[in-house]
Structure formats: C-alpha cells, structure tokens
N, C-alpha and C positions, 0 to 999 in steps of 0.2 A: 504493501498499501504506500509504505512511503517514496518508492524508487517511482510510482506513477506521480504522483503529488508532486516530487523534487522534478522529472522528466517535463511535468506541464508547467511548472513555475520556470523551467530552464527555457523551454519552448516560448513561453510568453513573451518573457524579457527578451529573447532574440527575436521575436517577431514584431516587437515596438521597437527595439535598436533599430530593424529593417526598415518599418514604416517613418522612424524621424529620419534616416539617412535617404530614402526615397522623398520626403519632405524638403530637406535641404538641397537635393540634387534638383526638384523641380524649383525650386525658388532660385538656385543659382541659374537654371536656365530660363526662366523669367527675365532675371537682371539681365542676361547675356541678350536676350533676344531684345529688351529696352534700349540697350546698348548699342546695339547692331541696327536699330530702327534710326537713332539719334544720329548715328555715323552716318547712314544713308541719306538720310534728309540733309546733312549738312555739304556733304559729298554732291548731292544733287544742286543744291543752292549754289555752291563753289562753281561749278562746270557751267550753271546757267549763266552767273556773274562774268567767268570767264570768255564765255562766248560772247556776251554782250560786250565786253571789253576789247574782244578780239576784233568786231565788227567796225568798232570805231577807229581803227588803226588804216 
C-alpha cells in the first residue's frame, strides 16, 4: 500500500513539474512571437522609409 501511495505521489509531482515546464515553454514562445512581430514591424517600416528616401535621390 505504501509503495502505491509513494508511486502516486512521485507521479503527481512529476506531472506537476511537467505542466510547470510546459507553461514556462509556452510563455517563452509567446514572448518570442511578440518580439518577432515587433522586429518584423520595425523592419517593414525601415524598408518603407528607405524606399521613400531612395526615390528622392
């Protein structure tokens, strides 16, 4: 009986740890996606500005 309870506790702890890691990974992915969107927007605005400046030459 003690072994079953112990195994269950170990399993619960490991599954909670996995969920926490997965939540952290999901959070990191979301942050990276936001940064990529920001960088993409800045790059697009830079290229638009560059094309306008190039047309004045």
